[in-house]
C-alpha positions in Angstrom: 13.8 62.4 -175.6 10.1 62.4 -175.6 7.7 59.6 -175.0 7.5 59.0 -178.7 11.3 58.8 -179.2 13.2 55.6 -179.0 16.4 54.8 -177.4 19.5 54.1 -179.5 18.3 50.6 -180.3 15.8 50.1 -183.0 12.1 50.1 -182.0 12.7 50.0 -178.3 10.8 52.8 -176.4 12.8 54.9 -174.0 12.4 54.1 -170.3 12.6 57.9 -169.5 9.3 58.3 -171.6 7.5 55.7 -169.5 8.3 57.6 -166.2 5.1 59.2 -165.0 2.7 57.2 -167.3 2.0 54.5 -164.8 -1.2 54.8 -162.8 -0.7 56.0 -159.3 -0.8 52.9 -156.8 -4.0 52.2 -155.0 -4.2 53.2 -151.5 -4.1 50.2 -149.3 -6.3 50.5 -146.2 -4.9 49.0 -143.0 -6.9 46.1 -141.5 -9.4 47.2 -138.8 -8.3 47.1 -135.2 -4.8 48.1 -136.3 -4.6 50.7 -133.5 -4.6 48.0 -130.8 -1.3 46.3 -129.6 -1.0 42.8 -131.0 -1.9 40.2 -128.5 0.7 37.3 -127.9 -0.3 34.1 -129.6 0.7 31.9 -126.6 1.3 32.5 -123.0 4.8 31.4 -123.6 5.4 34.4 -125.9 4.4 36.8 -123.1 7.0 35.4 -120.8 9.7 35.8 -123.5 11.5 32.5 -123.6 11.3 29.0 -122.5 10.5 28.3 -118.9 13.3 25.7 -118.5 15.8 28.5 -119.5 14.6 31.1 -117.1 17.5 32.7 -115.1 20.1 30.9 -117.3 22.7 32.2 -119.7 24.1 30.6 -122.7 27.9 29.8 -122.7 29.6 29.1 -126.0 33.1 28.4 -127.5 34.8 27.6 -130.7 36.3 24.0 -130.9 37.6 22.0 -133.6 35.3 19.8 -135.8 37.0 16.7 -134.3 36.2 17.9 -130.7 32.5 18.6 -131.6 32.2 15.1 -133.1 33.8 13.3 -130.2 31.5 15.1 -127.9 28.4 14.1 -129.9 29.7 10.5 -130.0 30.3 10.3 -126.3 26.8 11.9 -125.7 25.3 9.1 -127.8 27.3 6.4 -126.2 26.3 7.5 -122.7 22.7 8.0 -124.0 22.8 11.7 -122.8 23.0 15.2 -124.3 25.9 17.3 -125.2 24.7 19.9 -122.7 24.6 17.4 -120.0 28.2 16.4 -120.8 29.3 20.1 -120.8 27.5 20.5 -117.4 29.4 17.5 -116.0 32.7 18.9 -117.2 32.2 22.3 -115.9 31.2 20.9 -112.5 34.4 18.7 -112.5 36.4 21.8 -113.3 34.7 23.9 -110.6 35.4 21.2 -108.0 39.1 20.8 -109.1 39.4 24.6 -108.5 37.8 24.5 -105.1 34.5 26.0 -106.2 31.0 24.5 -105.7 29.6 22.4 -108.7 26.8 24.8 -109.7 26.4 24.1 -113.4 
């Protein structure tokens, strides 16, 4: 089909005919100073992470919804965080197994 031909439907121009008719896209110039490495927005970005999490690793597990809910409720009752309750539980387990409480 040529540009003037239509597709099988009445009066609809062929998409194949439109290929190549569009104007070439404009060249987009990069902003000035693109060759320099981006500077960190904050000093914290340069240190890669929160200061209170330095030298720490995340430990995670999958538990039932009921367990998660009970843990959150206990944290609220004790006016503490879930993380502090988990830390307390780990330290109790370490002690029970003859290890120092280091969590």
